[in-house]
Backbone and ligand atoms as CSV (ligand in chain L), in Angstrom:
chain,resi,resn,atom,element,x,y,z
A,1,MET,N,N,-96.493,25.820,-226.286
A,1,MET,CA,C,-97.704,26.616,-226.024
A,1,MET,C,C,-97.718,27.783,-227.046
A,2,SER,N,N,-98.839,28.023,-227.720
A,2,SER,CA,C,-98.900,29.133,-228.666
A,2,SER,C,C,-99.152,30.436,-227.918
A,3,THR,N,N,-98.594,31.529,-228.407
A,3,THR,CA,C,-98.744,32.823,-227.781
A,3,THR,C,C,-99.949,33.542,-228.333
A,4,PRO,N,N,-100.885,33.981,-227.490
A,4,PRO,CA,C,-102.072,34.643,-228.012
A,4,PRO,C,C,-101.727,35.988,-228.681
A,5,ALA,N,N,-102.493,36.368,-229.721
A,5,ALA,CA,C,-102.289,37.633,-230.367
A,5,ALA,C,C,-103.051,38.717,-229.613
A,6,LEU,N,N,-102.388,39.841,-229.343
A,6,LEU,CA,C,-103.047,40.943,-228.663
A,6,LEU,C,C,-103.422,41.996,-229.677
A,7,PRO,N,N,-104.469,42.828,-229.374
A,7,PRO,CA,C,-104.755,43.935,-230.270
A,7,PRO,C,C,-103.512,44.846,-230.461
A,8,LEU,N,N,-103.357,45.394,-231.644
A,8,LEU,CA,C,-102.199,46.283,-231.830
A,8,LEU,C,C,-102.398,47.567,-231.060
A,9,PRO,N,N,-101.287,48.207,-230.635
A,9,PRO,CA,C,-101.395,49.440,-229.867
A,9,PRO,C,C,-101.960,50.576,-230.685
A,10,ARG,N,N,-102.624,51.525,-230.045
A,10,ARG,CA,C,-103.130,52.712,-230.711
A,10,ARG,C,C,-101.969,53.560,-231.204
A,11,GLU,N,N,-100.922,53.574,-230.353
A,11,GLU,CA,C,-99.704,54.377,-230.671
A,11,GLU,C,C,-98.566,53.341,-230.792
A,12,PRO,N,N,-97.958,53.256,-232.001
A,12,PRO,CA,C,-96.922,52.186,-232.183
A,12,PRO,C,C,-95.829,52.254,-231.119
A,13,GLY,N,N,-95.448,51.086,-230.581
A,13,GLY,CA,C,-94.356,51.063,-229.659
A,13,GLY,C,C,-94.712,51.318,-228.200
A,14,ARG,N,N,-96.026,51.673,-227.955
A,14,ARG,CA,C,-96.443,51.899,-226.574
A,14,ARG,C,C,-97.693,51.102,-226.325
A,15,TYR,N,N,-97.786,50.475,-225.181
A,15,TYR,CA,C,-98.934,49.586,-224.896
A,15,TYR,C,C,-99.475,49.901,-223.520
A,16,ARG,N,N,-100.802,50.114,-223.420
A,16,ARG,CA,C,-101.428,50.437,-222.103
A,16,ARG,C,C,-102.483,49.378,-221.818
A,17,ILE,N,N,-102.319,48.717,-220.675
A,17,ILE,CA,C,-103.231,47.640,-220.252
A,17,ILE,C,C,-103.936,48.049,-218.970
A,18,GLY,N,N,-105.248,47.930,-218.974
A,18,GLY,CA,C,-106.064,48.226,-217.767
A,18,GLY,C,C,-106.711,46.940,-217.263
A,19,LEU,N,N,-106.719,46.748,-215.968
A,19,LEU,CA,C,-107.319,45.548,-215.337
A,19,LEU,C,C,-108.467,45.978,-214.493
A,20,VAL,N,N,-109.606,45.271,-214.613
A,20,VAL,CA,C,-110.843,45.735,-213.999
A,20,VAL,C,C,-111.514,44.668,-213.132
A,21,CYS,N,N,-111.861,45.027,-211.879
A,21,CYS,CA,C,-112.674,44.168,-211.064
A,21,CYS,C,C,-113.812,44.984,-210.451
A,22,LEU,N,N,-114.375,44.541,-209.324
A,22,LEU,CA,C,-115.503,45.244,-208.751
A,22,LEU,C,C,-115.052,46.379,-207.805
A,23,GLY,N,N,-114.215,46.011,-206.825
A,23,GLY,CA,C,-113.859,46.990,-205.806
A,23,GLY,C,C,-112.490,47.612,-206.007
A,24,ASN,N,N,-111.672,47.045,-206.877
A,24,ASN,CA,C,-110.254,47.465,-207.057
A,24,ASN,C,C,-109.446,47.442,-205.768
A,25,ILE,N,N,-109.754,46.439,-204.925
A,25,ILE,CA,C,-108.888,46.275,-203.746
A,25,ILE,C,C,-108.413,44.839,-203.638
A,26,CYS,N,N,-108.913,43.889,-204.443
A,26,CYS,CA,C,-108.448,42.478,-204.328
A,26,CYS,C,C,-107.863,41.996,-205.693
A,27,ARG,N,N,-108.720,41.593,-206.587
A,27,ARG,CA,C,-108.256,40.898,-207.800
A,27,ARG,C,C,-107.461,41.756,-208.756
A,28,SER,N,N,-108.039,42.872,-209.193
A,28,SER,CA,C,-107.305,43.663,-210.201
A,28,SER,C,C,-106.035,44.311,-209.648
A,29,PRO,N,N,-106.011,44.702,-208.351
A,29,PRO,CA,C,-104.718,45.214,-207.834
A,29,PRO,C,C,-103.660,44.105,-207.774
A,30,MET,N,N,-104.083,42.889,-207.392
A,30,MET,CA,C,-103.071,41.772,-207.398
A,30,MET,C,C,-102.558,41.555,-208.820
A,31,ALA,N,N,-103.432,41.543,-209.836
A,31,ALA,CA,C,-103.020,41.391,-211.209
A,31,ALA,C,C,-102.114,42.566,-211.654
A,32,ASP,N,N,-102.493,43.758,-211.225
A,32,ASP,CA,C,-101.719,44.973,-211.575
A,32,ASP,C,C,-100.275,44.862,-211.052
A,33,VAL,N,N,-100.121,44.494,-209.783
A,33,VAL,CA,C,-98.757,44.395,-209.200
A,33,VAL,C,C,-97.958,43.281,-209.844
A,34,VAL,N,N,-98.580,42.135,-210.103
A,34,VAL,CA,C,-97.838,41.023,-210.716
A,34,VAL,C,C,-97.484,41.356,-212.156
A,35,LEU,N,N,-98.426,41.941,-212.884
A,35,LEU,CA,C,-98.117,42.291,-214.307
A,35,LEU,C,C,-97.034,43.308,-214.413
A,36,ARG,N,N,-97.082,44.350,-213.557
A,36,ARG,CA,C,-95.999,45.361,-213.580
A,36,ARG,C,C,-94.659,44.716,-213.298
A,37,THR,N,N,-94.648,43.843,-212.331
A,37,THR,CA,C,-93.373,43.154,-211.971
A,37,THR,C,C,-92.849,42.339,-213.145
A,38,ARG,N,N,-93.721,41.626,-213.831
A,38,ARG,CA,C,-93.297,40.792,-214.978
A,38,ARG,C,C,-92.869,41.660,-216.161
A,39,VAL,N,N,-93.588,42.767,-216.370
A,39,VAL,CA,C,-93.246,43.707,-217.449
A,39,VAL,C,C,-91.843,44.272,-217.200
A,40,ASP,N,N,-91.609,44.628,-215.956
A,40,ASP,CA,C,-90.293,45.186,-215.556
A,40,ASP,C,C,-89.209,44.151,-215.758
A,41,GLU,N,N,-89.445,42.930,-215.323
A,41,GLU,CA,C,-88.447,41.845,-215.457
A,41,GLU,C,C,-88.162,41.564,-216.908
A,42,ALA,N,N,-89.162,41.758,-217.821
A,42,ALA,CA,C,-88.985,41.530,-219.243
A,42,ALA,C,C,-88.315,42.711,-219.955
A,43,GLY,N,N,-88.042,43.773,-219.161
A,43,GLY,CA,C,-87.375,44.957,-219.771
A,43,GLY,C,C,-88.321,45.780,-220.605
A,44,LEU,N,N,-89.620,45.709,-220.337
A,44,LEU,CA,C,-90.621,46.374,-221.163
A,44,LEU,C,C,-91.288,47.562,-220.475
A,45,SER,N,N,-90.782,47.961,-219.296
A,45,SER,CA,C,-91.542,48.966,-218.532
A,45,SER,C,C,-91.526,50.343,-219.162
A,46,ALA,N,N,-90.551,50.617,-220.053
A,46,ALA,CA,C,-90.524,51.929,-220.740
A,46,ALA,C,C,-91.661,52.022,-221.744
A,47,SER,N,N,-92.133,50.898,-222.275
A,47,SER,CA,C,-93.125,50.951,-223.322
A,47,SER,C,C,-94.483,50.384,-222.952
A,48,VAL,N,N,-94.581,49.745,-221.788
A,48,VAL,CA,C,-95.859,49.132,-221.397
A,48,VAL,C,C,-96.302,49.756,-220.081
A,49,ALA,N,N,-97.524,50.324,-220.047
A,49,ALA,CA,C,-98.122,50.882,-218.849
A,49,ALA,C,C,-99.236,49.957,-218.361
A,50,VAL,N,N,-99.337,49.808,-217.036
A,50,VAL,CA,C,-100.369,48.925,-216.464
A,50,VAL,C,C,-101.077,49.734,-215.337
A,51,ASP,N,N,-102.401,49.661,-215.322
A,51,ASP,CA,C,-103.130,50.204,-214.214
A,51,ASP,C,C,-104.411,49.386,-213.978
A,52,SER,N,N,-105.146,49.722,-212.945
A,52,SER,CA,C,-106.326,48.922,-212.618
A,52,SER,C,C,-107.392,49.793,-212.011
A,53,CYS,N,N,-108.619,49.311,-212.054
A,53,CYS,CA,C,-109.741,50.070,-211.481
A,53,CYS,C,C,-110.871,49.096,-211.081
A,54,GLY,N,N,-111.870,49.649,-210.385
A,54,GLY,CA,C,-113.032,48.854,-210.030
A,54,GLY,C,C,-114.267,49.523,-210.659
A,55,THR,N,N,-115.297,48.700,-210.921
A,55,THR,CA,C,-116.530,49.284,-211.487
A,55,THR,C,C,-117.279,50.023,-210.367
A,56,GLY,N,N,-117.081,49.611,-209.117
A,56,GLY,CA,C,-117.713,50.310,-207.964
A,56,GLY,C,C,-116.760,51.328,-207.395
A,57,GLY,N,N,-117.305,52.326,-206.694
A,57,GLY,CA,C,-116.474,53.413,-206.172
A,57,GLY,C,C,-116.290,53.421,-204.681
A,58,TRP,N,N,-116.696,52.348,-203.961
A,58,TRP,CA,C,-116.670,52.314,-202.498
A,58,TRP,C,C,-115.283,52.490,-201.898
A,59,HIS,N,N,-114.269,52.053,-202.613
A,59,HIS,CA,C,-112.910,52.007,-202.008
A,59,HIS,C,C,-111.928,52.990,-202.649
A,60,VAL,N,N,-112.452,53.918,-203.456
A,60,VAL,CA,C,-111.524,54.847,-204.170
A,60,VAL,C,C,-110.546,55.489,-203.175
A,61,GLY,N,N,-109.294,55.419,-203.523
A,61,GLY,CA,C,-108.209,56.014,-202.686
A,61,GLY,C,C,-107.659,55.069,-201.653
A,62,ASP,N,N,-108.326,53.907,-201.468
A,62,ASP,CA,C,-107.834,52.947,-200.432
A,62,ASP,C,C,-106.648,52.087,-200.949
A,63,PRO,N,N,-105.829,51.638,-200.026
A,63,PRO,CA,C,-104.814,50.603,-200.437
A,63,PRO,C,C,-105.543,49.296,-200.677
A,64,MET,N,N,-104.814,48.289,-201.150
A,64,MET,CA,C,-105.511,47.026,-201.396
A,64,MET,C,C,-105.905,46.323,-200.096
A,65,ASP,N,N,-106.819,45.394,-200.179
A,65,ASP,CA,C,-107.266,44.602,-199.057
A,65,ASP,C,C,-106.047,43.929,-198.397
A,66,ARG,N,N,-106.036,43.942,-197.038
A,66,ARG,CA,C,-104.825,43.450,-196.345
A,66,ARG,C,C,-104.506,42.023,-196.657
A,67,ARG,N,N,-105.507,41.215,-196.974
A,67,ARG,CA,C,-105.276,39.791,-197.310
A,67,ARG,C,C,-104.609,39.690,-198.648
A,68,ALA,N,N,-105.063,40.529,-199.612
A,68,ALA,CA,C,-104.429,40.585,-200.948
A,68,ALA,C,C,-102.993,41.026,-200.802
A,69,ALA,N,N,-102.762,42.072,-199.997
A,69,ALA,CA,C,-101.385,42.571,-199.812
A,69,ALA,C,C,-100.485,41.531,-199.149
A,70,ALA,N,N,-101.061,40.818,-198.134
A,70,ALA,CA,C,-100.262,39.796,-197.436
A,70,ALA,C,C,-99.891,38.650,-198.376
A,71,THR,N,N,-100.800,38.277,-199.234
A,71,THR,CA,C,-100.552,37.172,-200.198
A,71,THR,C,C,-99.452,37.605,-201.198
A,72,LEU,N,N,-99.540,38.823,-201.658
A,72,LEU,CA,C,-98.490,39.311,-202.532
A,72,LEU,C,C,-97.132,39.414,-201.855
A,73,THR,N,N,-97.122,39.962,-200.609
A,73,THR,CA,C,-95.841,40.149,-199.892
A,73,THR,C,C,-95.197,38.765,-199.629
A,74,ALA,N,N,-96.048,37.771,-199.252
A,74,ALA,CA,C,-95.497,36.434,-199.005
A,74,ALA,C,C,-94.851,35.843,-200.229
A,75,ALA,N,N,-95.338,36.254,-201.412
A,75,ALA,CA,C,-94.829,35.708,-202.666
A,75,ALA,C,C,-93.683,36.598,-203.236
A,76,GLY,N,N,-93.307,37.645,-202.502
A,76,GLY,CA,C,-92.140,38.444,-202.917
A,76,GLY,C,C,-92.488,39.691,-203.704
A,77,TYR,N,N,-93.751,40.092,-203.783
A,77,TYR,CA,C,-94.117,41.318,-204.525
A,77,TYR,C,C,-94.293,42.496,-203.541
A,78,ASP,N,N,-94.282,43.685,-204.109
A,78,ASP,CA,C,-94.468,44.917,-203.330
A,78,ASP,C,C,-95.874,45.403,-203.595
A,79,PRO,N,N,-96.793,45.311,-202.619
A,79,PRO,CA,C,-98.234,45.529,-202.894
A,79,PRO,C,C,-98.661,47.007,-202.825
A,80,VAL,N,N,-97.976,47.861,-203.538
A,80,VAL,CA,C,-98.322,49.296,-203.574
A,80,VAL,C,C,-99.577,49.522,-204.419
A,81,HIS,N,N,-100.553,50.243,-203.886
A,81,HIS,CA,C,-101.804,50.414,-204.666
A,81,HIS,C,C,-102.670,51.521,-204.051
A,82,ARG,N,N,-103.390,52.252,-204.916
A,82,ARG,CA,C,-104.525,53.108,-204.495
A,82,ARG,C,C,-105.664,52.822,-205.405
A,83,ALA,N,N,-106.843,52.557,-204.845
A,83,ALA,CA,C,-108.018,52.155,-205.656
A,83,ALA,C,C,-108.561,53.308,-206.471
A,84,GLN,N,N,-108.949,52.970,-207.718
A,84,GLN,CA,C,-109.569,53.935,-208.625
A,84,GLN,C,C,-110.878,53.343,-209.150
A,85,GLN,N,N,-111.756,54.182,-209.650
A,85,GLN,CA,C,-113.026,53.697,-210.191
A,85,GLN,C,C,-112.972,53.779,-211.718
A,86,PHE,N,N,-113.559,52.790,-212.394
A,86,PHE,CA,C,-113.662,52.768,-213.855
A,86,PHE,C,C,-114.435,54.003,-214.320
A,87,ASP,N,N,-114.014,54.493,-215.460
A,87,ASP,CA,C,-114.673,55.612,-216.116
A,87,ASP,C,C,-114.655,55.270,-217.649
A,88,PRO,N,N,-115.700,55.596,-218.381
A,88,PRO,CA,C,-115.716,55.199,-219.823
A,88,PRO,C,C,-114.490,55.672,-220.591
A,89,SER,N,N,-113.787,56.681,-220.142
A,89,SER,CA,C,-112.559,57.144,-220.852
A,89,SER,C,C,-111.518,56.009,-220.880
A,90,TRP,N,N,-111.615,55.055,-219.944
A,90,TRP,CA,C,-110.629,53.972,-219.972
A,90,TRP,C,C,-110.734,53.174,-221.270
A,91,LEU,N,N,-111.944,53.145,-221.852
A,91,LEU,CA,C,-112.162,52.367,-223.104
A,91,LEU,C,C,-111.364,53.018,-224.259
A,92,ASP,N,N,-111.165,54.326,-224.182
A,92,ASP,CA,C,-110.416,55.031,-225.242
A,92,ASP,C,C,-108.938,55.118,-224.916
A,93,ASP,N,N,-108.603,55.060,-223.643
A,93,ASP,CA,C,-107.226,55.318,-223.224
A,93,ASP,C,C,-106.352,54.067,-223.193
A,94,HIS,N,N,-106.987,52.904,-223.251
A,94,HIS,CA,C,-106.229,51.641,-223.138
A,94,HIS,C,C,-106.213,50.847,-224.389
A,95,ASP,N,N,-105.147,50.152,-224.640
A,95,ASP,CA,C,-105.019,49.226,-225.800
A,95,ASP,C,C,-105.756,47.933,-225.484
A,96,LEU,N,N,-105.778,47.567,-224.207
A,96,LEU,CA,C,-106.376,46.317,-223.833
A,96,LEU,C,C,-106.975,46.473,-222.413
A,97,LEU,N,N,-108.257,46.180,-222.271
A,97,LEU,CA,C,-108.925,46.197,-220.942
A,97,LEU,C,C,-109.351,44.792,-220.619
A,98,LEU,N,N,-108.949,44.283,-219.471
A,98,LEU,CA,C,-109.254,42.917,-219.108
A,98,LEU,C,C,-109.991,42.856,-217.796
A,99,ALA,N,N,-111.237,42.280,-217.866
A,99,ALA,CA,C,-112.096,42.232,-216.683
A,99,ALA,C,C,-111.917,40.868,-215.987
A,100,MET,N,N,-112.047,40.894,-214.657
A,100,MET,CA,C,-111.803,39.686,-213.875
A,100,MET,C,C,-112.980,38.687,-213.955
A,101,ASP,N,N,-114.206,39.212,-214.102
A,101,ASP,CA,C,-115.339,38.266,-214.243
A,101,ASP,C,C,-116.370,38.806,-215.211
A,102,GLY,N,N,-117.372,37.949,-215.472
A,102,GLY,CA,C,-118.360,38.331,-216.472
A,102,GLY,C,C,-119.200,39.555,-216.079
A,103,ALA,N,N,-119.451,39.722,-214.808
A,103,ALA,CA,C,-120.225,40.892,-214.356
A,103,ALA,C,C,-119.374,42.166,-214.560
A,104,ASN,N,N,-118.108,42.105,-214.275
A,104,ASN,CA,C,-117.220,43.242,-214.478
A,104,ASN,C,C,-117.164,43.615,-215.968
A,105,LEU,N,N,-117.114,42.533,-216.812
A,105,LEU,CA,C,-117.067,42.772,-218.247
A,105,LEU,C,C,-118.365,43.420,-218.715
A,106,ALA,N,N,-119.489,42.924,-218.277
A,106,ALA,CA,C,-120.780,43.504,-218.665
A,106,ALA,C,C,-120.843,44.999,-218.177
A,107,ASP,N,N,-120.316,45.230,-216.972
A,107,ASP,CA,C,-120.431,46.586,-216.417
A,107,ASP,C,C,-119.589,47.606,-217.182
A,108,ILE,N,N,-118.581,47.165,-217.941
A,108,ILE,CA,C,-117.785,48.136,-218.724
A,108,ILE,C,C,-118.219,48.079,-220.194
A,109,GLY,N,N,-119.331,47.430,-220.472
A,109,GLY,CA,C,-119.892,47.499,-221.833
A,109,GLY,C,C,-119.728,46.237,-222.682
A,110,GLY,N,N,-119.139,45.183,-222.113
A,110,GLY,CA,C,-119.049,43.906,-222.837
A,110,GLY,C,C,-117.815,43.829,-223.721
A,111,ARG,N,N,-117.730,42.720,-224.431
A,111,ARG,CA,C,-116.567,42.452,-225.253
A,111,ARG,C,C,-116.440,43.389,-226.440
A,112,SER,N,N,-115.212,43.672,-226.804
A,112,SER,CA,C,-114.895,44.389,-228.084
A,112,SER,C,C,-113.527,43.922,-228.507
A,113,ASP,N,N,-112.980,44.524,-229.586
A,113,ASP,CA,C,-111.630,44.183,-230.032
A,113,ASP,C,C,-110.596,44.364,-228.921
A,114,ARG,N,N,-110.834,45.334,-228.035
A,114,ARG,CA,C,-109.837,45.651,-227.012
A,114,ARG,C,C,-110.286,45.318,-225.591
A,115,VAL,N,N,-111.445,44.682,-225.455
A,115,VAL,CA,C,-111.993,44.404,-224.138
A,115,VAL,C,C,-112.401,42.935,-224.026
A,116,GLY,N,N,-111.969,42.284,-222.993
A,116,GLY,CA,C,-112.298,40.880,-222.774
A,116,GLY,C,C,-112.096,40.467,-221.328
A,117,LEU,N,N,-112.078,39.168,-221.102
A,117,LEU,CA,C,-111.798,38.656,-219.775
A,117,LEU,C,C,-110.314,38.453,-219.580
A,118,PHE,N,N,-109.812,38.736,-218.397
A,118,PHE,CA,C,-108.374,38.518,-218.063
A,118,PHE,C,C,-107.988,37.082,-218.382
A,119,ARG,N,N,-108.844,36.119,-218.007
A,119,ARG,CA,C,-108.479,34.730,-218.211
A,119,ARG,C,C,-108.674,34.203,-219.637
A,120,ASP,N,N,-109.061,35.066,-220.527
A,120,ASP,CA,C,-108.977,34.718,-221.938
A,120,ASP,C,C,-107.500,34.348,-222.271
A,121,LEU,N,N,-106.601,34.933,-221.496
A,121,LEU,CA,C,-105.140,34.729,-221.741
A,121,LEU,C,C,-104.551,33.644,-220.837
A,122,ASP,N,N,-105.392,33.067,-219.958
A,122,ASP,CA,C,-104.861,32.048,-219.025
A,122,ASP,C,C,-104.703,30.750,-219.797
A,123,PRO,N,N,-103.488,30.174,-219.870
A,123,PRO,CA,C,-103.309,28.900,-220.572
A,123,PRO,C,C,-104.030,27.722,-219.904
A,124,VAL,N,N,-104.400,27.906,-218.634
A,124,VAL,CA,C,-105.138,26.849,-217.919
A,124,VAL,C,C,-106.552,27.381,-217.650
A,125,GLY,N,N,-107.588,26.720,-218.200
A,125,GLY,CA,C,-108.951,27.190,-217.959
A,125,GLY,C,C,-109.225,28.493,-218.735
A,126,THR,N,N,-108.770,28.515,-219.967
A,126,THR,CA,C,-108.900,29.729,-220.790
A,126,THR,C,C,-110.370,30.176,-220.867
A,127,GLY,N,N,-110.568,31.471,-220.610
A,127,GLY,CA,C,-111.888,32.075,-220.717
A,127,GLY,C,C,-112.693,31.993,-219.423
A,128,GLY,N,N,-112.094,31.471,-218.353
A,128,GLY,CA,C,-112.788,31.421,-217.084
A,128,GLY,C,C,-112.772,32.793,-216.386
A,129,GLU,N,N,-113.319,32.792,-215.171
A,129,GLU,CA,C,-113.405,34.008,-214.377
A,129,GLU,C,C,-112.342,33.927,-213.248
A,130,VAL,N,N,-111.925,35.066,-212.751
A,130,VAL,CA,C,-111.170,35.124,-211.519
A,130,VAL,C,C,-112.208,35.313,-210.393
A,131,PRO,N,N,-112.397,34.272,-209.516
A,131,PRO,CA,C,-113.440,34.368,-208.479
A,131,PRO,C,C,-113.149,35.443,-207.483
A,132,ASP,N,N,-114.198,36.124,-207.030
A,132,ASP,CA,C,-113.993,37.238,-206.069
A,132,ASP,C,C,-113.663,36.654,-204.676
A,133,PRO,N,N,-112.469,36.931,-204.136
A,133,PRO,CA,C,-112.084,36.357,-202.851
A,133,PRO,C,C,-112.538,37.175,-201.653
A,134,TYR,N,N,-113.187,38.330,-201.888
A,134,TYR,CA,C,-113.429,39.322,-200.829
A,134,TYR,C,C,-114.175,38.756,-199.622
A,135,TYR,N,N,-115.226,37.985,-199.875
A,135,TYR,CA,C,-116.030,37.449,-198.780
A,135,TYR,C,C,-115.596,36.054,-198.299
A,136,GLY,N,N,-114.481,35.559,-198.819
A,136,GLY,CA,C,-114.034,34.189,-198.447
A,136,GLY,C,C,-112.812,34.243,-197.571
A,137,GLY,N,N,-112.099,33.096,-197.467
A,137,GLY,CA,C,-110.943,32.973,-196.630
A,137,GLY,C,C,-109.642,33.236,-197.390
A,138,ASP,N,N,-108.516,33.037,-196.719
A,138,ASP,CA,C,-107.211,33.343,-197.297
A,138,ASP,C,C,-106.909,32.482,-198.541
A,139,SER,N,N,-107.488,31.255,-198.566
A,139,SER,CA,C,-107.154,30.352,-199.706
A,139,SER,C,C,-107.639,30.982,-201.035
A,140,GLY,N,N,-108.677,31.783,-200.970
A,140,GLY,CA,C,-109.200,32.421,-202.201
A,140,GLY,C,C,-108.148,33.344,-202.799
A,141,PHE,N,N,-107.366,34.012,-201.937
A,141,PHE,CA,C,-106.345,34.924,-202.428
A,141,PHE,C,C,-105.189,34.163,-203.065
A,142,GLU,N,N,-104.872,32.976,-202.466
A,142,GLU,CA,C,-103.831,32.115,-203.062
A,142,GLU,C,C,-104.246,31.666,-204.435
A,143,GLU,N,N,-105.512,31.291,-204.568
A,143,GLU,CA,C,-106.041,30.830,-205.870
A,143,GLU,C,C,-105.966,31.989,-206.903
A,144,VAL,N,N,-106.362,33.180,-206.458
A,144,VAL,CA,C,-106.261,34.327,-207.384
A,144,VAL,C,C,-104.832,34.551,-207.813
A,145,LEU,N,N,-103.902,34.437,-206.848
A,145,LEU,CA,C,-102.478,34.677,-207.227
A,145,LEU,C,C,-102.003,33.644,-208.251
A,146,SER,N,N,-102.365,32.372,-208.110
A,146,SER,CA,C,-101.946,31.368,-209.098
A,146,SER,C,C,-102.488,31.721,-210.476
A,147,MET,N,N,-103.779,32.088,-210.573
A,147,MET,CA,C,-104.338,32.427,-211.912
A,147,MET,C,C,-103.640,33.652,-212.458
A,148,VAL,N,N,-103.424,34.589,-211.587
A,148,VAL,CA,C,-102.805,35.889,-212.033
A,148,VAL,C,C,-101.375,35.666,-212.528
A,149,GLU,N,N,-100.618,34.836,-211.788
A,149,GLU,CA,C,-99.217,34.635,-212.205
A,149,GLU,C,C,-99.114,33.924,-213.581
A,150,ARG,N,N,-99.940,32.879,-213.747
A,150,ARG,CA,C,-99.972,32.186,-215.029
A,150,ARG,C,C,-100.377,33.072,-216.145
A,151,THR,N,N,-101.469,33.867,-215.924
A,151,THR,CA,C,-102.015,34.709,-216.991
A,151,THR,C,C,-101.069,35.823,-217.347
A,152,CYS,N,N,-100.437,36.421,-216.325
A,152,CYS,CA,C,-99.498,37.523,-216.581
A,152,CYS,C,C,-98.283,37.010,-217.368
A,153,ALA,N,N,-97.848,35.809,-217.109
A,153,ALA,CA,C,-96.693,35.248,-217.899
A,153,ALA,C,C,-97.108,35.123,-219.363
A,154,ALA,N,N,-98.308,34.692,-219.632
A,154,ALA,CA,C,-98.777,34.532,-221.039
A,154,ALA,C,C,-98.929,35.943,-221.704
A,155,LEU,N,N,-99.433,36.844,-220.930
A,155,LEU,CA,C,-99.655,38.206,-221.455
A,155,LEU,C,C,-98.341,38.881,-221.784
A,156,VAL,N,N,-97.338,38.742,-220.908
A,156,VAL,CA,C,-96.050,39.372,-221.171
A,156,VAL,C,C,-95.333,38.697,-222.359
A,157,ALA,N,N,-95.545,37.374,-222.511
A,157,ALA,CA,C,-94.957,36.687,-223.645
A,157,ALA,C,C,-95.519,37.178,-224.983
A,158,ALA,N,N,-96.779,37.677,-224.932
A,158,ALA,CA,C,-97.414,38.152,-226.150
A,158,ALA,C,C,-97.122,39.609,-226.480
A,159,LEU,N,N,-96.555,40.361,-225.541
A,159,LEU,CA,C,-96.349,41.782,-225.735
A,159,LEU,C,C,-95.352,42.137,-226.815
A,160,PRO,N,N,-94.195,41.454,-226.935
A,160,PRO,CA,C,-93.241,41.902,-227.971
A,160,PRO,C,C,-93.861,41.872,-229.350
A,161,ALA,N,N,-94.668,40.877,-229.681
A,161,ALA,CA,C,-95.279,40.834,-231.024
A,161,ALA,C,C,-96.225,42.004,-231.247
A,162,ALA,N,N,-96.946,42.416,-230.155
A,162,ALA,CA,C,-97.879,43.552,-230.292
A,162,ALA,C,C,-97.145,44.853,-230.382
A,163,LEU,N,N,-95.965,44.924,-229.724
A,163,LEU,CA,C,-95.240,46.191,-229.703
A,163,LEU,C,C,-94.493,46.442,-231.046
A,164,SER,N,N,-93.967,45.404,-231.625
A,164,SER,CA,C,-93.278,45.594,-232.933
A,164,SER,C,C,-93.663,44.429,-233.846
A,165,PRO,N,N,-94.895,44.459,-234.353
A,165,PRO,CA,C,-95.405,43.295,-235.137
A,165,PRO,C,C,-94.553,42.957,-236.335
A,166,SER,N,N,-93.966,43.969,-237.063
A,166,SER,CA,C,-93.247,43.621,-238.252
A,166,SER,C,C,-91.986,42.862,-237.947
A,167,SER,N,N,-91.242,43.286,-236.891
A,167,SER,CA,C,-89.999,42.590,-236.592
A,167,SER,C,C,-90.300,41.185,-236.091
A,168,GLU,N,N,-91.422,40.993,-235.352
A,168,GLU,CA,C,-91.776,39.650,-234.936
A,168,GLU,C,C,-92.111,38.760,-236.143
A,169,HIS,N,N,-92.790,39.338,-237.122
A,169,HIS,CA,C,-93.131,38.553,-238.319
A,169,HIS,C,C,-91.828,38.196,-239.052
A,170,GLU,N,N,-90.904,39.163,-239.141
A,170,GLU,CA,C,-89.634,38.870,-239.840
A,170,GLU,C,C,-88.905,37.730,-239.121
A,171,ARG,N,N,-88.938,37.781,-237.760
A,171,ARG,CA,C,-88.221,36.755,-237.014
A,171,ARG,C,C,-88.851,35.401,-237.244
A,172,SER,N,N,-90.191,35.308,-237.218
A,172,SER,CA,C,-90.826,34.008,-237.390
A,172,SER,C,C,-90.594,33.542,-238.835
A,173,ASP,N,N,-90.553,34.510,-239.809
A,173,ASP,CA,C,-90.256,34.109,-241.209
A,173,ASP,C,C,-88.856,33.496,-241.282
A,174,ARG,N,N,-87.886,34.173,-240.551
A,174,ARG,CA,C,-86.499,33.653,-240.565
A,174,ARG,C,C,-86.462,32.255,-239.948
A,175,GLU,N,N,-87.174,32.095,-238.818
A,175,GLU,CA,C,-87.163,30.823,-238.105
A,175,GLU,C,C,-87.752,29.702,-238.956
A,176,GLN,N,N,-88.704,30.064,-239.809
A,176,GLN,CA,C,-89.331,29.025,-240.679
A,176,GLN,C,C,-88.523,28.720,-241.915
A,177,ALA,N,N,-87.569,29.644,-242.250
A,177,ALA,CA,C,-86.825,29.478,-243.504
A,177,ALA,C,C,-85.806,28.348,-243.386
L,1,4NP,P1,P,-112.442,42.936,-205.897
L,1,4NP,O1,O,-113.197,42.409,-204.579
L,1,4NP,O2,O,-113.520,43.255,-206.922
L,1,4NP,O3,O,-111.626,41.783,-206.303
L,1,4NP,O4,O,-111.658,44.140,-205.482
L,1,4NP,C1,C,-114.152,43.167,-203.925
L,1,4NP,C2,C,-113.785,44.174,-203.012
L,1,4NP,C3,C,-114.732,44.914,-202.345
L,1,4NP,C4,C,-116.070,44.658,-202.584
L,1,4NP,C5,C,-116.474,43.681,-203.492
L,1,4NP,C6,C,-115.472,42.962,-204.155
L,1,4NP,N1,N,-117.072,45.390,-201.861
L,1,4NP,O5,O,-118.250,45.125,-202.065
L,1,4NP,O6,O,-116.715,46.303,-201.091
């Protein structure tokens, strides 16, 4: 599987990723918790920051939806979260902003070099949306978790090259020699 290229960080050696959905209590918090966990496991937590927000402000300050939290807990994650609302400053503060669906992407101003869909990085169904599970049953949260786990694995695999592009190039040059 080829590793996707991420935009280079604004500040060399540090990478900030923001995850965006509508309410910031279901999809983007689940992705936030899983991505932080994977970043930590990869030994990258000193240089990679992860946070999440919603384009709507209804749930600001709330913990995540109890079904989202239960799904994460059952899979071994710690579902710590407080909801925040998107602000245009996120576009300047983050190296990469990933929206869960097309409406979320449109609401933050659409695609740019640093803004796209979360599932652009999903090796299965690349470029799809993460469906909103809020009004559905528990199976929707399981489906979100599968997409999130796959996509976070691909994202974390791509981070070392973005964090130190020259050493990665040197390594691939050595491997090809
Ligand atoms: P999320 O799901 O965008 O994945 O957090 C939703 C949560 C709350 C609402 C909509 C979607 N709501 O309308 O309150």
